[in-house]
N, C-alpha and C positions, 0 to 999 in steps of 0.2 A: 418511361422515360418519369423524372422524378420531377412533381409539382413546383418544388423550390423557386420561389420570384428569380427572375435571372435580373441583372445588375447592368444599367447605362450609368458608364462613367465618366466624367469628365477630368482633365488631367491639367494640373496647373506649373506653369515653369519659373521658380523663381530667381531673379540674379538685380541683388543690392536691393532686396526688398519689395522689387516690385515683377511686376507677370510680364514672359518674354513670350516669343513663339517658338516652342519647340526647345533640345536640347541644344541645341546649338545657341540657343541666346540670341540672336541676331537684332530682333525688334521688339519694339516695347508694344504691347495694346492696351486695350482699356484700362481704366483705373481698378486696381485688382479686385477693391470693394464692394465695385459695380457688377465686376464679372463674377464673383463669387455668389452674391444676390442672384444673381441671373440665375445661377445656375442653380441656387436652394429654391429657387420660386420653380422653373421650369419644369420639373420634375425628376432631373438626373437624380439618381442614387445613393452616388459615391463621388468619391472626389480625391483625386491622385495628387500629390504638392512633391514636385520633386527640385530637390535645395540646390541649385547649379554653382553655390559659391565655392570660392578658388583659395579662399583664407579665413581664417577664424572670426575676423571683423566682419566679412558679410556674412558666415554660418550665422554667429547672433543676431545680424541685421535680421536675415531671414526665419530666423526662428523667431522673433519677434510679431513677425508679421504672420509666421502663419500660429500664433497664440493667438493676436486680434484677432484672426479670420475665423479659428475656433469660436471663439465666444459670440461671434454674429451669424452662427449660421444651425441648422439643425442635423442635415447631414453627414454620415461619418467621414471621416479623414484620415487617409492612409499616406503619409510623408515618407522621405527620404532621402539621399545623399548627402555627399562628405561625412557619415557614420563611420568613424574608426574606431570606437573602444562603446563600451556599453554607457557610460556618461552620457552619451551623443542620443543613444536611445530614450534613455529615460527624462532626458530634456525636453525630448518630443511626445511621450506620452503623458509629461507634466503638460506641455502647451494644449494638451488637450485631444491628441491625435487615440484613434480608437486600434491604429493599427501601423508597425513601421517595417519601411522597405530594407533591405539587407543587398548588397550589391554583389551579386555572383561572379561578377570580375575580381574581386580581390581576394586574396589569398588565404588572406584568416579568417574570410566570413562563414566557415565551417565551424571553426573555434568559437568564436564572438557569438552565432549560433546556439550554439550549446551552452553557455556559457548565461546567454541572455534569455534564454527559455527557462533554465533552472530560476531566474530571479523573475520573469515579468509573465513567463506562461507562453505555451508556443501558439496560443491565438493571438497574439499582440504581435507577431513576428511574420513578415513575407519574404519573398526573395526575388529579384528582378532579375531575368532572363536576356540576355541577347546571344548566349548560344547553347548547348548543353552540355560541356566540359564537367561543368562543377556535379553536373546528375553521373555523370557516369562515375567520376572519380569518388562521388561522397552522398550516394543518392541513401543509402541506410542514414547518414546521420542527418541530411537534408529534410527526408521523412520524418523522423523522430522530432522534430526542432523547431519546421516551420510550416504554416497553419494553408501556407498561398501562394502559389506562382504566380507573378506578374509577369507575363510572356513579352517583349519591349522588341522582337524580331517577327515580324510576320509569315516569314519562310520557315520557321522553325515551331509552326503550330504543331502541325501534324507529328514531326518526333520528338515534340516534349508532351505527349499524352499518347505515344507508344511506349516513353521512359517510366513514367508515374503515374498514377492515380491520384496526386495531389491536388486539389482545385485550383483552376487558372482562369485569370484574366488576362483576354486575349487583346493586343492591339492589333486596332482595325480600322484604318486612317480613312478610307472612302468605304461608301454605304453600297452594300450589293446585297441587296433582299434575300437571294438563294440562300447564299455563304452564311449571311450571319442565323438563317435560321437554321441550317445546317449543325455549325458549332453551337450553337446555345441549345440545342437539341441534347447535344450530350451533357450526361450529368455529371460530370469534373468540371464542366467550364462552368463561371460563375457567373459572366460578364465579360463587356468588351468599352474597349475607351482607345481613344483615336482623335485626329481632328474632325471627325465628320462630328463627333459630340463634341468638340470644345467650341464648334461652330456654332454661336449664341443665335442666331437666324433659323437651327435646327430646330422646327418644334416636336421636342422631346416625347409631348404626351401623343401625341400624332402618330408616331412614330411606335410607341406602346401598341397601340391601341391594331396598328398593322403587322405589329409581330403576333398580339394575338389572337388574328384570323388564322395565324400560320401554327398555330397550339402552344405558342412560347408566353409564359407567364412573368408576366411584371409587374409590380406595383404600380397599381392605377387608381383612380378614384372611385368606388364601389359603394353605392346606397345599400343603406338595411333596409328601406324601404318603398316603396313604387310611388310615383307621382298620382296613380291611382286611390291612393290611400290618403291623398292630402285634402282636407276642405278647403275647396277652391270658393272665391267670392262670385257675384253673381256674372262678372265677365270671363270668366275660368282661369282665373291668375288665381296665384299665391304674394301676398307682402314678403319682401325682405328686409329685414333689417342689419344694416352692416355695421362690425365692428372691426375695428383694427387688434389683431392677433396679439398683440404685444402690450399696449398699449390701455386695450378693451377701450377706448373711446371709440363713440357711435358716429362712422362717419354719413350714412344718408339711409336714405328709404327706397326700394324700388320694388317692383314685380315679376314675378315670372310666369309663362307656362310651360307646360311639358317641353317642348322643343327647347326652350331657354335652358331649364332645368336641367335636360339631355347635355346640351352642350356645354353648360360648364362643367358637366361630371368630366366628358371626351377631353374638354379642352383645358382644364387644367384655371380658366379663368373664366372670372363673375362674365354672366354672361344674363340680359334682362330682356322683359317684352317691353314696350314703347306704347303705352296707351295714346299719346298725342298723333304717333307715327306711325300706331298700327304694324311695328315691326319686331324683328330683333334685332337687338344692339349688343355688342362687346363692348363693357367698361373699359375706355383706353383706346380703342381702337383708332380714333381720331389725335388724342393727347398724347397717348401711349403712357397716359397714368392707369395704367392695368391694374388689376385687382386679383392677385393669385391665392386658388382657396386651399383655408388650410384646415378650417372644418364646416361642415353645416349639420346644424340642431334643428328637431323641428319641436314646437311648443307641443304642451301638454292637450291642448286642442284640435292639433292638428292642421291649425289653419294659418300661420305662421312660422317663417323659416329664420332662425337667428346664423349667418355666415361671419367668419370669424376669416381675416383677410389679410395677407403683405401688402399693403397700399403703396404703388409707384407714385410718386409726385404725392398734388391733393387729391382728395377725393369730389370736392365741389368746383361746379363750372362758372364760381366767380373765384376762382385761385384759392380760397378758403381751404383750411387742412378738413373739415367737415358742412356738411350744408346745416347743421344747427348750429349757428351762431346768434339768430336773430332772440335775443334774450328778452319774454316778458314777464317774469316773476322771478325774484329772487330773496329768499329768505335767509339773515344772515344764520350759520351755524357754525359749530365746533366741528373742526375736520377730525375724523376720529379714524379713518385711512391710512394704516401705519404707512404706507409706502409714500403716500402724500404727503404726512404730515413731516417724514423725512427730509422729501424734495422740498416743503415749503422753509423748513428751517436752515437747509442747505442754501436754498436760494437768501435768506437774509442774509447767512453768513458771506455770502459769496459776494453780497450786492456792498456790505461794509470793506471791504476788501477793495471793492474799484471806489466806491464811493463813503471814505473814512466820515462817521459823525465823533463828535466832539464827545466825550465822556463815554464811550462805546468800549465794552470790557473784552469785544470781538477785537476790536482793534485796535486796544493794547497791547493783546496778544499777537497778532501779527507785527508789532512795530519792536518787539521785545523780539522776535525772528523764532526760526524754527527750536533751538534748543529750548527756550521758556515753553514752547507749546510739548513738547515732548517729556518735560520736566510736569508738567501738567498731567498729560496722560498717563504717564506713570505714576503720579498721585492717584488719581480717580482709579486706575484702576486697584491700586492698595488700599482703598476705602472700600471699593465695591468685596470685596476677599475679607474685609473688619465686617461689613455688613451683613456678609453672608451666615456669620455664626451669631447674627439674633436672630430670635426665634420670628421676629415682628418683621414681615412682607415689605411692609411700607420704607423701611429704611435703605431695601436693598434695591426698589423699584426707584427712589431719588435719587440713589449712587451712581446706579446704572444711567440714568437721563443724565446725567452732569459728564460722566465717561462719554456717552454714546457725543453731546455735544462738543465737547473736547478734540474726539475723533474727527467729529465733522471741520473743524478747525482745523486741523490735520493734514482732511481730505483736500481741503480747499487749497491749504497752506501749497501741497504736493500734485492738484490736478487731478486728483484722482474723484471719479462723480459715482453718485449711487448704482446709476445705470453699469459702470464698470464694475462694481461688487457684486450686484444681482448678476452677471453675467459669467463672472466667474465662478462664482457657485454654483449658477445651473450646471457648468460645464463638466464639475467635479463629480 
């Protein structure tokens, strides 16, 4: 058997930009952003998104939702639905999807697959199957242009395996351990998706350990160093500094013993040892403010762990976002962190728009409107080009700063934040 990691996959069905239940799209479920974040943190390895749109306008709305979702998660997304031409495939790939699903029920799919494979590459294309007709009629073409099959009909799982050796992802709506183990032991079965994995109450990490006990390799949290190699304090504990993995804000300090460390690895949720209660505790178990592990790093002396986490809600029991809010000493200094400088200047510009200040140049630009702002952006861009011809680097630094200021005025005017820009760059 191949030791390749098998994928546990969730699926989202989109109607009018919101998540609905299944292909019928009858009932709305939880907020799609919350749903995706839950999948992103729980241990789901991949996300399938099915666009159930019936019009061009709804299709564009779902595309915007898919693009927004791709900005907020790390797990790969494969999307499909209402794909009629190569332009639709391009839009999904540009929206951040790693792969696009073509519909085998459409007559022109073999031709579209061949054309799109030449343009985007075979690895970008998957094929959804509800029956095996297309494989009997166009097997050679499909195998040449498609990298993976998404089997939507549980009844044809065996037949598909007999017809082609293409990698397969299988729909299995109910959990049957023996059946799942048998299916996943096949080298050509790369993953499973379905209602059981879509349920946010399913403990994905526990399921992965269950499968591991039967020889199925999945992506789990594994430490490179054993707990015995850590330097513990007199109580047999190691302190853990907890940091938000995106903002890098320090959230809290807690302690772990061996059991808490092992439980953190197996569950994917930060688990600590309470020195006052003398017991294990899962952060968020009572409040719902869980901390999902993104990274654990040991310091140079091996006596402190730095945990980067995805924090649900707030970290502090007082309701504060961080436990560190009692300011003791603060010396004024000029902030040099680039992102914080950008955010600070952006904040001042936003404040000017909300609370105009007499004589403010920023308010002058807002008052004149978008055409004036765009004119200044264009002028400043030209100034950069001119300054770049000057051997003195000081001039170009000055002009770039002017340009960025005017860009931020434009961003505030259009409601675009630095976070939006950073997320867009990160997914490219």
